[in-house]
C-alpha positions in Angstrom: 36.9 -61.7 -63.0 36.7 -58.3 -61.2 37.8 -55.1 -62.5 38.7 -52.4 -60.0 38.3 -48.6 -60.6 39.7 -46.1 -58.1 38.1 -42.6 -58.2 37.7 -39.5 -56.3 34.2 -38.0 -55.5 34.5 -35.4 -58.3 35.6 -38.2 -60.7 32.5 -40.1 -60.3 29.7 -39.7 -62.6 26.1 -39.4 -61.4 25.2 -43.1 -62.4 28.5 -44.4 -60.5 27.4 -42.5 -57.7 23.8 -43.8 -57.6 25.3 -47.5 -58.1 27.5 -46.8 -55.0 24.7 -45.6 -53.0 22.4 -48.5 -54.1 25.1 -51.0 -53.2 25.5 -49.3 -49.7 21.9 -49.3 -49.1 21.1 -53.0 -50.2 24.0 -54.1 -48.1 24.0 -52.1 -44.7 20.4 -50.9 -44.5 18.5 -53.7 -46.1 20.5 -56.7 -45.3 21.9 -55.7 -41.8 19.3 -53.6 -41.0 21.5 -50.8 -40.0 19.7 -47.3 -39.2 22.4 -44.8 -40.0 22.9 -41.6 -42.0 25.0 -42.7 -44.9 25.5 -39.1 -46.2 28.1 -38.3 -43.6 30.0 -36.0 -45.8 33.0 -38.2 -46.0 32.8 -39.4 -49.3 34.0 -36.1 -50.7 37.2 -36.8 -49.3 37.5 -40.6 -50.1 38.8 -42.5 -52.8 36.0 -44.9 -54.0 37.3 -48.4 -54.9 34.5 -50.0 -57.0 34.7 -53.5 -58.4 33.0 -54.6 -61.4 31.8 -58.0 -62.7 30.3 -58.1 -66.2 29.8 -54.3 -66.2 27.9 -54.4 -63.0 28.9 -53.1 -59.4 29.9 -56.2 -57.2 32.2 -54.7 -54.5 32.9 -51.2 -53.0 35.0 -49.5 -50.3 36.1 -46.0 -49.4 39.4 -45.2 -48.7 40.9 -42.3 -46.5 44.3 -40.5 -46.1 45.7 -39.9 -43.0 43.4 -37.1 -41.1 40.5 -37.7 -43.6 38.8 -40.2 -41.4 41.3 -41.1 -38.5 43.6 -38.7 -37.0 46.9 -40.6 -37.5 46.4 -43.4 -40.2 45.2 -43.9 -43.4 42.3 -46.5 -43.5 39.0 -47.7 -45.4 35.3 -48.5 -44.7 32.0 -49.2 -45.9 33.3 -52.5 -47.6 30.5 -54.1 -49.3 29.9 -56.8 -51.7 26.7 -57.6 -53.5 24.9 -60.6 -52.3 24.9 -62.3 -55.4 28.7 -62.1 -56.2 29.4 -63.5 -52.3 31.3 -67.1 -51.9 33.8 -65.9 -54.6 36.5 -64.2 -52.3 35.5 -60.7 -53.7 35.6 -59.4 -49.9 39.3 -60.6 -49.4 40.1 -59.4 -52.6 38.5 -56.2 -51.9 40.3 -55.7 -48.4 43.8 -56.5 -50.3 43.2 -54.0 -53.0 42.2 -51.3 -50.1 45.4 -52.1 -48.4 47.4 -51.8 -51.6 45.7 -48.5 -52.7 46.4 -47.3 -49.1 50.2 -48.2 -49.3 50.4 -46.7 -53.0 48.7 -43.4 -52.4 49.6 -42.6 -48.8 52.9 -44.0 -48.5 52.0 -45.1 -44.7 53.1 -48.4 -43.0 50.1 -48.6 -40.8 46.6 -48.8 -41.8 43.7 -48.4 -39.4 40.2 -49.7 -39.9 36.7 -50.0 -37.7 35.5 -53.5 -38.2 32.5 -54.9 -37.7 33.1 -57.2 -34.6 31.5 -60.2 -36.3 34.2 -60.1 -38.9 37.3 -59.9 -36.7 38.4 -63.3 -37.6 38.2 -62.5 -41.4 40.5 -59.7 -40.9 42.8 -61.4 -38.5 43.4 -64.0 -41.3 44.4 -61.4 -43.7 47.1 -60.1 -41.2 45.0 -57.4 -39.0 45.8 -56.9 -35.2 42.8 -56.0 -33.2 43.4 -53.1 -30.7 41.3 -51.9 -27.4 37.9 -53.0 -26.9 34.6 -53.3 -28.6 32.6 -50.2 -29.4 29.0 -49.2 -30.9 29.4 -47.4 -34.0 26.0 -46.9 -36.1 24.3 -49.6 -33.6 26.7 -52.5 -34.4 29.5 -53.9 -32.4 32.7 -52.7 -34.0 36.4 -53.3 -33.2 39.6 -51.1 -34.4 42.0 -53.2 -36.2 45.5 -52.1 -37.7 47.7 -53.7 -40.4 
């Protein structure tokens, strides 16, 4: 069972912040071999959604209000599930929880994400629609998607 927490940057303690950066580094830098600057100052504006299993960080995303990341829509990104917890539908649960938080906190109908292109079907299956052409973000092919 996964237990969710929603926190602003200032609500995170140093231990929680370290866990988040460790998870993001393991998934994006080590596993996916993406060389990017994770310290983009957007964490200050984000709601940090963390999912814990047996007291350990298993899933993460950051959620933004309209204008904090995308100009015209709320959205979310940096979705990651630690390798040991994959295959348990935590990725799907993470996306659904992000949608729930966006709708609850920002009262907006349309949500935008920048999805890694290889995950397009995953998001389509969750109700997202693809808009526009593929583009490169952080050296990886992405596409804009909306729900």
